[in-house]
All heavy atoms as TSV, in Angstrom:
chain	resi	resn	atom	element	x	y	z
A	1	MET	N	N	128.784	66.456	85.154
A	1	MET	CA	C	127.366	66.500	84.874
A	1	MET	C	C	126.667	65.428	85.715
A	1	MET	O	O	127.087	64.281	85.729
A	1	MET	CB	C	127.140	66.254	83.390
A	1	MET	CG	C	125.722	66.421	82.975
A	1	MET	SD	S	125.682	66.405	81.164
A	1	MET	CE	C	124.054	65.848	80.932
A	2	THR	N	N	125.596	65.815	86.402
A	2	THR	CA	C	124.874	64.855	87.233
A	2	THR	C	C	123.744	64.217	86.449
A	2	THR	O	O	123.101	64.853	85.624
A	2	THR	CB	C	124.296	65.534	88.491
A	2	THR	OG1	O	123.386	66.545	88.075
A	2	THR	CG2	C	125.389	66.114	89.357
A	3	GLU	N	N	123.530	62.948	86.726
A	3	GLU	CA	C	122.467	62.213	86.062
A	3	GLU	C	C	121.171	62.378	86.842
A	3	GLU	O	O	121.158	62.272	88.063
A	3	GLU	CB	C	122.843	60.731	86.008
A	3	GLU	CG	C	121.840	59.891	85.283
A	3	GLU	CD	C	122.274	58.440	85.229
A	3	GLU	OE1	O	123.481	58.176	85.120
A	3	GLU	OE2	O	121.384	57.583	85.313
A	4	LYS	N	N	120.076	62.650	86.144
A	4	LYS	CA	C	118.779	62.759	86.790
A	4	LYS	C	C	118.247	61.363	87.072
A	4	LYS	O	O	118.245	60.508	86.198
A	4	LYS	CB	C	117.789	63.536	85.922
A	4	LYS	CG	C	118.137	64.990	85.801
A	4	LYS	CD	C	117.078	65.724	85.034
A	4	LYS	CE	C	117.436	67.190	84.924
A	4	LYS	NZ	N	116.432	67.954	84.224
A	5	VAL	N	N	117.817	61.146	88.305
A	5	VAL	CA	C	117.286	59.857	88.702
A	5	VAL	C	C	115.768	59.902	88.576
A	5	VAL	O	O	115.125	60.828	89.057
A	5	VAL	CB	C	117.690	59.524	90.153
A	5	VAL	CG1	C	117.069	58.219	90.603
A	5	VAL	CG2	C	119.201	59.487	90.274
A	6	LYS	N	N	115.215	58.907	87.931
A	6	LYS	CA	C	113.762	58.849	87.782
A	6	LYS	C	C	113.136	58.265	89.041
A	6	LYS	O	O	113.695	57.377	89.658
A	6	LYS	CB	C	113.376	58.008	86.570
A	6	LYS	CG	C	113.732	58.690	85.265
A	6	LYS	CD	C	113.064	58.019	84.119
A	6	LYS	CE	C	113.302	58.823	82.863
A	6	LYS	NZ	N	112.289	58.542	81.867
A	7	ASP	N	N	111.981	58.778	89.393
A	7	ASP	CA	C	111.246	58.295	90.556
A	7	ASP	C	C	109.997	57.582	90.045
A	7	ASP	O	O	108.920	58.164	89.947
A	7	ASP	CB	C	110.881	59.454	91.480
A	7	ASP	CG	C	110.288	58.995	92.787
A	7	ASP	OD1	O	109.790	57.851	92.858
A	7	ASP	OD2	O	110.313	59.778	93.743
A	8	TYR	N	N	110.162	56.303	89.720
A	8	TYR	CA	C	109.064	55.527	89.150
A	8	TYR	C	C	107.923	55.341	90.135
A	8	TYR	O	O	106.755	55.326	89.739
A	8	TYR	CB	C	109.566	54.171	88.652
A	8	TYR	CG	C	110.540	54.299	87.502
A	8	TYR	CD1	C	111.914	54.142	87.695
A	8	TYR	CD2	C	110.092	54.605	86.221
A	8	TYR	CE1	C	112.803	54.275	86.641
A	8	TYR	CE2	C	110.974	54.739	85.160
A	8	TYR	CZ	C	112.330	54.574	85.381
A	8	TYR	OH	O	113.207	54.721	84.340
A	9	ASP	N	N	108.245	55.197	91.426
A	9	ASP	CA	C	107.196	55.024	92.439
A	9	ASP	C	C	106.302	56.255	92.512
A	9	ASP	O	O	105.082	56.145	92.578
A	9	ASP	CB	C	107.792	54.730	93.817
A	9	ASP	CG	C	108.453	53.369	93.886
A	9	ASP	OD1	O	108.081	52.478	93.089
A	9	ASP	OD2	O	109.342	53.197	94.738
A	10	ARG	N	N	106.910	57.431	92.484
A	10	ARG	CA	C	106.135	58.671	92.504
A	10	ARG	C	C	105.240	58.744	91.278
A	10	ARG	O	O	104.052	59.065	91.375
A	10	ARG	CB	C	107.070	59.882	92.546
A	10	ARG	CG	C	106.315	61.202	92.495
A	10	ARG	CD	C	107.211	62.377	92.183
A	10	ARG	NE	N	107.809	62.211	90.863
A	10	ARG	CZ	C	108.918	62.798	90.478
A	10	ARG	NH1	N	109.592	63.566	91.290
A	10	ARG	NH2	N	109.390	62.595	89.262
A	11	GLY	N	N	105.795	58.432	90.124
A	11	GLY	CA	C	105.009	58.458	88.893
A	11	GLY	C	C	103.833	57.508	88.939
A	11	GLY	O	O	102.729	57.833	88.486
A	12	THR	N	N	104.059	56.339	89.510
A	12	THR	CA	C	102.982	55.356	89.639
A	12	THR	C	C	101.892	55.877	90.566
A	12	THR	O	O	100.700	55.703	90.281
A	12	THR	CB	C	103.538	54.017	90.172
A	12	THR	OG1	O	104.485	53.522	89.225
A	12	THR	CG2	C	102.437	52.998	90.375
A	13	ARG	N	N	102.270	56.531	91.660
A	13	ARG	CA	C	101.261	57.097	92.575
A	13	ARG	C	C	100.429	58.174	91.880
A	13	ARG	O	O	99.213	58.249	92.073
A	13	ARG	CB	C	101.926	57.647	93.833
A	13	ARG	CG	C	102.377	56.563	94.794
A	13	ARG	CD	C	102.859	57.138	96.104
A	13	ARG	NE	N	104.094	57.906	95.950
A	13	ARG	CZ	C	105.313	57.361	95.909
A	13	ARG	NH1	N	105.466	56.064	95.993
A	13	ARG	NH2	N	106.377	58.129	95.782
A	14	ILE	N	N	101.077	58.984	91.073
A	14	ILE	CA	C	100.354	60.024	90.339
A	14	ILE	C	C	99.382	59.378	89.348
A	14	ILE	O	O	98.209	59.745	89.279
A	14	ILE	CB	C	101.339	60.976	89.634
A	14	ILE	CG1	C	102.089	61.809	90.692
A	14	ILE	CG2	C	100.615	61.883	88.636
A	14	ILE	CD1	C	103.273	62.590	90.149
A	15	ALA	N	N	99.852	58.398	88.588
A	15	ALA	CA	C	99.001	57.720	87.607
A	15	ALA	C	C	97.841	56.996	88.293
A	15	ALA	O	O	96.698	57.054	87.817
A	15	ALA	CB	C	99.825	56.733	86.784
A	16	ASP	N	N	98.134	56.329	89.411
A	16	ASP	CA	C	97.076	55.607	90.128
A	16	ASP	C	C	95.996	56.558	90.623
A	16	ASP	O	O	94.800	56.273	90.505
A	16	ASP	CB	C	97.653	54.830	91.316
A	16	ASP	CG	C	98.451	53.610	90.894
A	16	ASP	OD1	O	98.389	53.214	89.711
A	16	ASP	OD2	O	99.169	53.057	91.763
A	17	ARG	N	N	96.397	57.705	91.159
A	17	ARG	CA	C	95.414	58.677	91.655
A	17	ARG	C	C	94.601	59.255	90.500
A	17	ARG	O	O	93.390	59.432	90.605
A	17	ARG	CB	C	96.099	59.787	92.451
A	17	ARG	CG	C	95.168	60.834	92.986
A	17	ARG	CD	C	94.154	60.256	93.955
A	17	ARG	NE	N	93.296	61.325	94.446
A	17	ARG	CZ	C	92.063	61.146	94.865
A	17	ARG	NH1	N	91.542	59.929	94.905
A	17	ARG	NH2	N	91.340	62.163	95.272
A	18	ARG	N	N	95.261	59.523	89.380
A	18	ARG	CA	C	94.554	60.028	88.198
A	18	ARG	C	C	93.473	59.038	87.779
A	18	ARG	O	O	92.327	59.418	87.510
A	18	ARG	CB	C	95.549	60.254	87.050
A	18	ARG	CG	C	94.883	60.611	85.736
A	18	ARG	CD	C	95.874	60.786	84.607
A	18	ARG	NE	N	96.709	59.649	84.317
A	18	ARG	CZ	C	96.321	58.555	83.655
A	18	ARG	NH1	N	95.078	58.436	83.226
A	18	ARG	NH2	N	97.172	57.573	83.415
A	19	LYS	N	N	93.828	57.772	87.760
A	19	LYS	CA	C	92.879	56.731	87.360
A	19	LYS	C	C	91.751	56.586	88.384
A	19	LYS	O	O	90.600	56.349	87.998
A	19	LYS	CB	C	93.611	55.410	87.165
A	19	LYS	CG	C	94.538	55.432	85.960
A	19	LYS	CD	C	95.416	54.197	85.908
A	19	LYS	CE	C	96.467	54.325	84.805
A	19	LYS	NZ	N	97.419	53.194	84.847
A	20	GLU	N	N	92.077	56.718	89.684
A	20	GLU	CA	C	91.044	56.672	90.725
A	20	GLU	C	C	89.982	57.736	90.478
A	20	GLU	O	O	88.805	57.527	90.749
A	20	GLU	CB	C	91.647	56.925	92.107
A	20	GLU	CG	C	92.406	55.789	92.717
A	20	GLU	CD	C	93.057	56.185	94.040
A	20	GLU	OE1	O	92.691	57.237	94.617
A	20	GLU	OE2	O	93.943	55.440	94.493
A	21	LEU	N	N	90.426	58.881	89.978
A	21	LEU	CA	C	89.509	59.995	89.713
A	21	LEU	C	C	88.830	59.866	88.355
A	21	LEU	O	O	88.002	60.703	87.986
A	21	LEU	CB	C	90.265	61.321	89.797
A	21	LEU	CG	C	90.828	61.673	91.172
A	21	LEU	CD1	C	91.699	62.921	91.086
A	21	LEU	CD2	C	89.712	61.865	92.181
A	22	GLY	N	N	89.183	58.839	87.598
A	22	GLY	CA	C	88.560	58.620	86.296
A	22	GLY	C	C	89.011	59.596	85.228
A	22	GLY	O	O	88.266	59.867	84.284
A	23	LEU	N	N	90.229	60.112	85.363
A	23	LEU	CA	C	90.753	61.082	84.411
A	23	LEU	C	C	91.699	60.417	83.420
A	23	LEU	O	O	92.459	59.517	83.793
A	23	LEU	CB	C	91.525	62.189	85.139
A	23	LEU	CG	C	90.745	63.055	86.117
A	23	LEU	CD1	C	91.692	63.964	86.888
A	23	LEU	CD2	C	89.706	63.875	85.374
A	24	THR	N	N	91.662	60.870	82.189
A	24	THR	CA	C	92.653	60.443	81.208
A	24	THR	C	C	93.884	61.327	81.366
A	24	THR	O	O	93.839	62.376	82.021
A	24	THR	CB	C	92.125	60.594	79.772
A	24	THR	OG1	O	91.928	61.993	79.498
A	24	THR	CG2	C	90.838	59.819	79.555
A	25	GLN	N	N	94.972	60.918	80.744
A	25	GLN	CA	C	96.163	61.772	80.763
A	25	GLN	C	C	95.862	63.117	80.112
A	25	GLN	O	O	96.311	64.153	80.598
A	25	GLN	CB	C	97.334	61.094	80.039
A	25	GLN	CG	C	98.000	60.013	80.850
A	25	GLN	CD	C	99.237	59.471	80.158
A	25	GLN	OE1	O	99.348	59.500	78.926
A	25	GLN	NE2	N	100.162	58.969	80.940
A	26	ASP	N	N	95.105	63.100	79.026
A	26	ASP	CA	C	94.754	64.353	78.354
A	26	ASP	C	C	93.992	65.292	79.286
A	26	ASP	O	O	94.266	66.495	79.330
A	26	ASP	CB	C	93.915	64.092	77.102
A	26	ASP	CG	C	94.731	63.578	75.934
A	26	ASP	OD1	O	95.893	64.015	75.774
A	26	ASP	OD2	O	94.207	62.750	75.173
A	27	GLU	N	N	93.020	64.742	80.013
A	27	GLU	CA	C	92.199	65.567	80.911
A	27	GLU	C	C	93.029	66.167	82.038
A	27	GLU	O	O	92.916	67.365	82.328
A	27	GLU	CB	C	91.048	64.739	81.488
A	27	GLU	CG	C	90.003	64.371	80.448
A	27	GLU	CD	C	89.034	63.309	80.932
A	27	GLU	OE1	O	89.388	62.460	81.781
A	27	GLU	OE2	O	87.883	63.329	80.438
A	28	LEU	N	N	93.856	65.339	82.686
A	28	LEU	CA	C	94.670	65.860	83.782
A	28	LEU	C	C	95.695	66.856	83.270
A	28	LEU	O	O	95.897	67.915	83.871
A	28	LEU	CB	C	95.362	64.724	84.545
A	28	LEU	CG	C	96.246	65.166	85.711
A	28	LEU	CD1	C	95.473	65.997	86.725
A	28	LEU	CD2	C	96.895	63.959	86.372
A	29	ALA	N	N	96.318	66.551	82.159
A	29	ALA	CA	C	97.307	67.469	81.584
A	29	ALA	C	C	96.675	68.831	81.313
A	29	ALA	O	O	97.262	69.876	81.627
A	29	ALA	CB	C	97.895	66.878	80.306
A	30	HIS	N	N	95.479	68.826	80.754
A	30	HIS	CA	C	94.779	70.080	80.472
A	30	HIS	C	C	94.500	70.844	81.771
A	30	HIS	O	O	94.699	72.057	81.835
A	30	HIS	CB	C	93.482	69.798	79.723
A	30	HIS	CG	C	92.692	71.030	79.418
A	30	HIS	ND1	N	93.060	71.913	78.427
A	30	HIS	CD2	C	91.583	71.533	79.991
A	30	HIS	CE1	C	92.197	72.914	78.410
A	30	HIS	NE2	N	91.282	72.700	79.344
A	31	ARG	N	N	94.053	70.140	82.800
A	31	ARG	CA	C	93.741	70.787	84.087
A	31	ARG	C	C	94.950	71.445	84.722
A	31	ARG	O	O	94.817	72.449	85.417
A	31	ARG	CB	C	93.154	69.777	85.072
A	31	ARG	CG	C	91.758	69.349	84.729
A	31	ARG	CD	C	91.199	68.437	85.782
A	31	ARG	NE	N	89.900	67.915	85.367
A	31	ARG	CZ	C	89.079	67.273	86.176
A	31	ARG	NH1	N	89.406	67.045	87.429
A	31	ARG	NH2	N	87.925	66.844	85.711
A	32	ILE	N	N	96.136	70.864	84.522
A	32	ILE	CA	C	97.320	71.422	85.175
A	32	ILE	C	C	98.185	72.253	84.230
A	32	ILE	O	O	99.234	72.757	84.617
A	32	ILE	CB	C	98.155	70.340	85.875
A	32	ILE	CG1	C	98.732	69.333	84.884
A	32	ILE	CG2	C	97.330	69.642	86.947
A	32	ILE	CD1	C	99.690	68.323	85.521
A	33	GLY	N	N	97.718	72.397	82.987
A	33	GLY	CA	C	98.382	73.309	82.058
A	33	GLY	C	C	99.664	72.800	81.431
A	33	GLY	O	O	100.569	73.585	81.148
A	34	ILE	N	N	99.741	71.480	81.218
A	34	ILE	CA	C	100.894	70.913	80.521
A	34	ILE	C	C	100.380	69.996	79.413
A	34	ILE	O	O	99.202	69.696	79.357
A	34	ILE	CB	C	101.835	70.133	81.478
A	34	ILE	CG1	C	101.134	68.909	82.088
A	34	ILE	CG2	C	102.393	71.052	82.561
A	34	ILE	CD1	C	102.040	68.008	82.916
A	35	GLY	N	N	101.272	69.563	78.560
A	35	GLY	CA	C	100.891	68.648	77.492
A	35	GLY	C	C	100.777	67.210	77.989
A	35	GLY	O	O	101.361	66.843	79.009
A	36	ARG	N	N	100.063	66.385	77.228
A	36	ARG	CA	C	99.907	64.982	77.604
A	36	ARG	C	C	101.248	64.267	77.652
A	36	ARG	O	O	101.501	63.433	78.514
A	36	ARG	CB	C	98.967	64.260	76.640
A	36	ARG	CG	C	98.646	62.833	77.121
A	36	ARG	CD	C	98.228	61.899	76.001
A	36	ARG	NE	N	99.148	61.874	74.876
A	36	ARG	CZ	C	100.305	61.172	74.858
A	36	ARG	NH1	N	100.690	60.494	75.905
A	36	ARG	NH2	N	101.068	61.190	73.780
A	37	GLN	N	N	102.139	64.593	76.730
A	37	GLN	CA	C	103.453	63.943	76.716
A	37	GLN	C	C	104.251	64.299	77.962
A	37	GLN	O	O	104.972	63.453	78.501
A	37	GLN	CB	C	104.223	64.309	75.459
A	37	GLN	CG	C	103.647	63.666	74.208
A	37	GLN	CD	C	104.406	64.041	72.958
A	37	GLN	OE1	O	104.781	65.197	72.795
A	37	GLN	NE2	N	104.618	63.078	72.080
A	38	ALA	N	N	104.117	65.539	78.431
A	38	ALA	CA	C	104.808	65.939	79.657
A	38	ALA	C	C	104.254	65.168	80.853
A	38	ALA	O	O	105.011	64.713	81.721
A	38	ALA	CB	C	104.670	67.442	79.884
A	39	LEU	N	N	102.932	65.004	80.906
A	39	LEU	CA	C	102.335	64.236	82.000
A	39	LEU	C	C	102.773	62.780	81.927
A	39	LEU	O	O	103.083	62.160	82.950
A	39	LEU	CB	C	100.804	64.324	81.970
A	39	LEU	CG	C	100.105	63.521	83.066
A	39	LEU	CD1	C	100.538	63.984	84.459
A	39	LEU	CD2	C	98.601	63.595	82.911
A	40	SER	N	N	102.835	62.227	80.737
A	40	SER	CA	C	103.301	60.860	80.571
A	40	SER	C	C	104.723	60.716	81.120
A	40	SER	O	O	105.042	59.739	81.810
A	40	SER	CB	C	103.258	60.451	79.102
A	40	SER	OG	O	103.756	59.147	78.935
A	41	ALA	N	N	105.571	61.683	80.824
A	41	ALA	CA	C	106.945	61.646	81.334
A	41	ALA	C	C	106.959	61.686	82.860
A	41	ALA	O	O	107.724	60.967	83.502
A	41	ALA	CB	C	107.752	62.814	80.762
A	42	ILE	N	N	106.103	62.516	83.461
A	42	ILE	CA	C	106.003	62.595	84.920
A	42	ILE	C	C	105.565	61.243	85.481
A	42	ILE	O	O	106.134	60.746	86.458
A	42	ILE	CB	C	105.031	63.712	85.339
A	42	ILE	CG1	C	105.635	65.082	85.027
A	42	ILE	CG2	C	104.672	63.599	86.824
A	42	ILE	CD1	C	104.658	66.239	85.154
A	43	GLU	N	N	104.558	60.638	84.869
A	43	GLU	CA	C	104.054	59.356	85.339
A	43	GLU	C	C	105.075	58.237	85.137
A	43	GLU	O	O	104.966	57.184	85.759
A	43	GLU	CB	C	102.730	59.013	84.651
A	43	GLU	CG	C	101.592	59.892	85.114
A	43	GLU	CD	C	100.246	59.496	84.532
A	43	GLU	OE1	O	100.190	58.598	83.663
A	43	GLU	OE2	O	99.237	60.090	84.957
A	44	ASN	N	N	106.054	58.481	84.302
A	44	ASN	CA	C	107.135	57.519	84.101
A	44	ASN	C	C	108.384	57.900	84.876
A	44	ASN	O	O	109.486	57.454	84.565
A	44	ASN	CB	C	107.444	57.365	82.610
A	44	ASN	CG	C	106.400	56.527	81.915
A	44	ASN	OD1	O	106.271	55.340	82.202
A	44	ASN	ND2	N	105.635	57.131	81.028
A	45	GLY	N	N	108.213	58.743	85.898
A	45	GLY	CA	C	109.297	59.053	86.817
A	45	GLY	C	C	110.093	60.297	86.523
A	45	GLY	O	O	111.076	60.578	87.205
A	46	GLY	N	N	109.688	61.068	85.527
A	46	GLY	CA	C	110.434	62.265	85.169
A	46	GLY	C	C	110.278	63.397	86.176
A	46	GLY	O	O	109.348	63.426	86.976
A	47	ALA	N	N	111.228	64.317	86.146
A	47	ALA	CA	C	111.223	65.486	87.029
A	47	ALA	C	C	110.264	66.544	86.497
A	47	ALA	O	O	109.884	66.533	85.329
A	47	ALA	CB	C	112.630	66.068	87.126
A	48	PHE	N	N	109.873	67.458	87.384
A	48	PHE	CA	C	108.999	68.556	86.987
A	48	PHE	C	C	109.167	69.720	87.939
A	48	PHE	O	O	109.764	69.594	88.998
A	48	PHE	CB	C	107.537	68.110	86.921
A	48	PHE	CG	C	107.055	67.397	88.167
A	48	PHE	CD1	C	106.511	68.102	89.224
A	48	PHE	CD2	C	107.151	66.032	88.270
A	48	PHE	CE1	C	106.065	67.464	90.364
A	48	PHE	CE2	C	106.701	65.366	89.393
A	48	PHE	CZ	C	106.168	66.087	90.447
A	49	LYS	N	N	108.634	70.870	87.535
A	49	LYS	CA	C	108.798	72.108	88.299
A	49	LYS	C	C	107.868	72.165	89.507
A	49	LYS	O	O	106.840	71.489	89.541
A	49	LYS	CB	C	108.515	73.307	87.392
A	49	LYS	CG	C	109.489	73.421	86.255
A	49	LYS	CD	C	109.165	74.593	85.377
A	49	LYS	CE	C	110.158	74.676	84.232
A	49	LYS	NZ	N	109.876	75.795	83.357
A	50	ALA	N	N	108.224	73.002	90.468
A	50	ALA	CA	C	107.422	73.175	91.679
A	50	ALA	C	C	106.009	73.631	91.342
A	50	ALA	O	O	105.041	73.198	91.968
A	50	ALA	CB	C	108.098	74.176	92.618
A	51	GLN	N	N	105.868	74.471	90.342
A	51	GLN	CA	C	104.553	74.957	89.929
A	51	GLN	C	C	103.671	73.800	89.457
A	51	GLN	O	O	102.472	73.755	89.736
A	51	GLN	CB	C	104.709	75.997	88.825
A	51	GLN	CG	C	103.406	76.623	88.391
A	51	GLN	CD	C	103.625	77.671	87.313
A	51	GLN	OE1	O	104.595	77.623	86.566
A	51	GLN	NE2	N	102.718	78.629	87.241
A	52	THR	N	N	104.262	72.850	88.769
A	52	THR	CA	C	103.516	71.681	88.313
A	52	THR	C	C	103.096	70.829	89.499
A	52	THR	O	O	101.980	70.300	89.531
A	52	THR	CB	C	104.349	70.857	87.314
A	52	THR	OG1	O	104.714	71.703	86.216
A	52	THR	CG2	C	103.579	69.661	86.785
A	53	LEU	N	N	103.965	70.715	90.497
A	53	LEU	CA	C	103.616	69.991	91.717
A	53	LEU	C	C	102.383	70.602	92.368
A	53	LEU	O	O	101.441	69.898	92.723
A	53	LEU	CB	C	104.776	69.995	92.708
A	53	LEU	CG	C	104.442	69.504	94.117
A	53	LEU	CD1	C	103.990	68.058	94.099
A	53	LEU	CD2	C	105.623	69.703	95.028
A	54	GLU	N	N	102.378	71.915	92.509
A	54	GLU	CA	C	101.235	72.599	93.127
A	54	GLU	C	C	99.952	72.305	92.354
A	54	GLU	O	O	98.903	72.044	92.944
A	54	GLU	CB	C	101.489	74.103	93.175
A	54	GLU	CG	C	102.625	74.485	94.118
A	54	GLU	CD	C	103.072	75.929	93.950
A	54	GLU	OE1	O	102.477	76.676	93.141
A	54	GLU	OE2	O	104.049	76.303	94.629
A	55	ARG	N	N	100.025	72.327	91.052
A	55	ARG	CA	C	98.847	72.066	90.225
A	55	ARG	C	C	98.405	70.602	90.320
A	55	ARG	O	O	97.213	70.309	90.338
A	55	ARG	CB	C	99.132	72.446	88.783
A	55	ARG	CG	C	99.279	73.950	88.599
A	55	ARG	CD	C	99.657	74.293	87.189
A	55	ARG	NE	N	99.818	75.727	87.024
A	55	ARG	CZ	C	100.347	76.277	85.958
A	55	ARG	NH1	N	100.769	75.529	84.955
A	55	ARG	NH2	N	100.462	77.583	85.878
A	56	LEU	N	N	99.385	69.679	90.367
A	56	LEU	CA	C	99.048	68.255	90.523
A	56	LEU	C	C	98.347	68.001	91.852
A	56	LEU	O	O	97.341	67.298	91.906
A	56	LEU	CB	C	100.316	67.402	90.459
A	56	LEU	CG	C	100.800	66.982	89.080
A	56	LEU	CD1	C	102.191	66.379	89.160
A	56	LEU	CD2	C	99.834	66.005	88.442
A	57	VAL	N	N	98.894	68.558	92.918
A	57	VAL	CA	C	98.311	68.384	94.254
A	57	VAL	C	C	96.867	68.869	94.257
A	57	VAL	O	O	95.971	68.193	94.765
A	57	VAL	CB	C	99.166	69.114	95.314
A	57	VAL	CG1	C	98.426	69.250	96.627
A	57	VAL	CG2	C	100.482	68.384	95.525
A	58	SER	N	N	96.623	70.002	93.644
A	58	SER	CA	C	95.278	70.565	93.591
A	58	SER	C	C	94.351	69.715	92.720
A	58	SER	O	O	93.249	69.363	93.135
A	58	SER	CB	C	95.334	71.997	93.059
A	58	SER	OG	O	94.047	72.532	92.944
A	59	ALA	N	N	94.794	69.367	91.531
A	59	ALA	CA	C	93.947	68.619	90.596
A	59	ALA	C	C	93.650	67.203	91.088
A	59	ALA	O	O	92.569	66.674	90.846
A	59	ALA	CB	C	94.612	68.565	89.219
A	60	LEU	N	N	94.617	66.599	91.776
A	60	LEU	CA	C	94.436	65.236	92.271
A	60	LEU	C	C	93.833	65.200	93.669
A	60	LEU	O	O	93.546	64.125	94.195
A	60	LEU	CB	C	95.767	64.479	92.252
A	60	LEU	CG	C	96.398	64.265	90.879
A	60	LEU	CD1	C	97.767	63.620	91.014
A	60	LEU	CD2	C	95.490	63.427	89.985
A	61	ASP	N	N	93.670	66.383	94.279
A	61	ASP	CA	C	93.087	66.505	95.618
A	61	ASP	C	C	93.833	65.630	96.626
A	61	ASP	O	O	93.236	64.816	97.326
A	61	ASP	CB	C	91.600	66.159	95.597
A	61	ASP	CG	C	90.895	66.570	96.887
A	61	ASP	OD1	O	91.352	67.542	97.529
A	61	ASP	OD2	O	89.909	65.911	97.257
A	62	VAL	N	N	95.154	65.810	96.651
A	62	VAL	CA	C	96.015	65.075	97.580
A	62	VAL	C	C	97.031	66.032	98.184
A	62	VAL	O	O	97.207	67.148	97.705
A	62	VAL	CB	C	96.778	63.928	96.879
A	62	VAL	CG1	C	95.837	62.853	96.390
A	62	VAL	CG2	C	97.641	64.435	95.748
A	63	SER	N	N	97.706	65.577	99.208
A	63	SER	CA	C	98.798	66.358	99.789
A	63	SER	C	C	100.103	65.974	99.111
A	63	SER	O	O	100.203	64.914	98.484
A	63	SER	CB	C	98.909	66.075	101.290
A	63	SER	OG	O	99.335	64.735	101.489
A	64	GLU	N	N	101.110	66.821	99.251
A	64	GLU	CA	C	102.424	66.472	98.722
A	64	GLU	C	C	102.911	65.182	99.370
A	64	GLU	O	O	103.534	64.354	98.721
A	64	GLU	CB	C	103.419	67.602	98.991
A	64	GLU	CG	C	103.190	68.830	98.169
A	64	GLU	CD	C	104.186	69.922	98.470
A	64	GLU	OE1	O	105.344	69.616	98.814
A	64	GLU	OE2	O	103.814	71.099	98.366
A	65	GLY	N	N	102.610	65.006	100.648
A	65	GLY	CA	C	103.027	63.807	101.362
A	65	GLY	C	C	102.434	62.545	100.768
A	65	GLY	O	O	103.085	61.508	100.727
A	66	ARG	N	N	101.204	62.608	100.310
A	66	ARG	CA	C	100.563	61.430	99.711
A	66	ARG	C	C	101.317	60.994	98.463
A	66	ARG	O	O	101.438	59.813	98.176
A	66	ARG	CB	C	99.104	61.733	99.366
A	66	ARG	CG	C	98.471	60.696	98.463
A	66	ARG	CD	C	97.388	59.901	99.135
A	66	ARG	NE	N	96.956	58.787	98.308
A	66	ARG	CZ	C	95.842	58.751	97.605
A	66	ARG	NH1	N	95.010	59.774	97.637
A	66	ARG	NH2	N	95.524	57.708	96.896
A	67	LEU	N	N	101.818	61.957	97.741
A	67	LEU	CA	C	102.599	61.624	96.553
A	67	LEU	C	C	104.058	61.345	96.905
A	67	LEU	O	O	104.831	60.930	96.057
A	67	LEU	CB	C	102.525	62.755	95.523
A	67	LEU	CG	C	101.140	63.051	94.958
A	67	LEU	CD1	C	101.202	64.221	93.993
A	67	LEU	CD2	C	100.541	61.834	94.300
A	68	ASP	N	N	104.419	61.594	98.182
A	68	ASP	CA	C	105.772	61.356	98.690
A	68	ASP	C	C	106.809	62.096	97.863
A	68	ASP	O	O	107.764	61.516	97.363
A	68	ASP	CB	C	106.079	59.874	98.735
A	68	ASP	CG	C	107.368	59.574	99.489
A	68	ASP	OD1	O	107.716	60.328	100.408
A	68	ASP	OD2	O	108.019	58.590	99.146
A	69	LEU	N	N	106.621	63.385	97.753
A	69	LEU	CA	C	107.526	64.193	96.947
A	69	LEU	C	C	108.459	65.008	97.833
A	69	LEU	O	O	108.041	65.611	98.802
A	69	LEU	CB	C	106.730	65.160	96.059
A	69	LEU	CG	C	105.763	64.494	95.104
A	69	LEU	CD1	C	104.927	65.541	94.399
A	69	LEU	CD2	C	106.507	63.667	94.100
A	70	ASN	N	N	109.705	65.026	97.462
A	70	ASN	CA	C	110.696	65.876	98.114
A	70	ASN	C	C	111.127	66.885	97.064
A	70	ASN	O	O	112.070	66.666	96.327
A	70	ASN	CB	C	111.875	65.049	98.609
A	70	ASN	CG	C	112.876	65.895	99.351
A	70	ASN	OD1	O	112.900	67.109	99.216
A	70	ASN	ND2	N	113.709	65.249	100.125
A	71	ILE	N	N	110.422	67.995	97.001
A	71	ILE	CA	C	110.589	68.960	95.905
A	71	ILE	C	C	112.001	69.503	95.810
A	71	ILE	O	O	112.517	69.737	94.731
A	71	ILE	CB	C	109.546	70.094	96.031
A	71	ILE	CG1	C	109.454	70.875	94.722
A	71	ILE	CG2	C	109.849	71.007	97.173
A	71	ILE	CD1	C	108.874	70.120	93.604
A	72	ARG	N	N	112.686	69.695	96.913
A	72	ARG	CA	C	114.037	70.245	96.859
A	72	ARG	C	C	115.022	69.296	96.194
A	72	ARG	O	O	115.939	69.708	95.535
A	72	ARG	CB	C	114.519	70.574	98.278
A	72	ARG	CG	C	113.789	71.726	98.867
A	72	ARG	CD	C	114.331	72.078	100.220
A	72	ARG	NE	N	113.413	73.009	100.859
A	72	ARG	CZ	C	113.163	73.037	102.132
A	72	ARG	NH1	N	113.754	72.209	102.951
A	72	ARG	NH2	N	112.312	73.921	102.617
A	73	ARG	N	N	114.840	68.004	96.403
A	73	ARG	CA	C	115.771	67.026	95.866
A	73	ARG	C	C	115.437	66.584	94.450
A	73	ARG	O	O	116.306	66.297	93.654
A	73	ARG	CB	C	115.802	65.811	96.776
A	73	ARG	CG	C	116.923	64.863	96.439
A	73	ARG	CD	C	116.943	63.714	97.359
A	73	ARG	NE	N	115.785	62.871	97.034
A	73	ARG	CZ	C	115.493	61.757	97.637
A	73	ARG	NH1	N	116.212	61.330	98.614
A	73	ARG	NH2	N	114.425	61.068	97.289
A	74	ARG	N	N	114.171	66.525	94.116
A	74	ARG	CA	C	113.768	65.899	92.862
A	74	ARG	C	C	113.316	66.859	91.771
A	74	ARG	O	O	113.092	66.439	90.675
A	74	ARG	CB	C	112.642	64.910	93.128
A	74	ARG	CG	C	113.089	63.815	94.048
A	74	ARG	CD	C	111.975	62.841	94.246
A	74	ARG	NE	N	112.380	61.862	95.241
A	74	ARG	CZ	C	111.549	61.197	95.994
A	74	ARG	NH1	N	110.253	61.374	95.868
A	74	ARG	NH2	N	111.976	60.333	96.870
A	75	CYS	N	N	113.088	68.071	92.118
A	75	CYS	CA	C	112.532	68.985	91.123
A	75	CYS	C	C	113.606	69.823	90.468
A	75	CYS	O	O	114.655	70.051	91.013
A	75	CYS	CB	C	111.497	69.896	91.779
A	75	CYS	SG	S	110.737	70.986	90.580
A	76	CYS	N	N	113.351	70.326	89.297
A	76	CYS	CA	C	114.276	71.153	88.560
A	76	CYS	C	C	113.977	72.621	88.738
A	76	CYS	O	O	112.936	73.054	88.991
A	76	CYS	CB	C	114.234	70.802	87.089
A	76	CYS	SG	S	112.567	70.552	86.450
């Protein structure tokens, strides 16, 4: 069984961008169609699906590169 590695830096970039836009976790979670607890887990380095990445990129108005995401390696 492989251990999932958390990406705290990525989570921090997501949280920082959310705050730059003046959004709460509840607001961003609603915009991307997930629960606040799921967004909190993402901001704390947790993994997420490619579909969530697409929604985050759109809602945060950033590129995947800005968030420094390697979807093949880090996503489930």
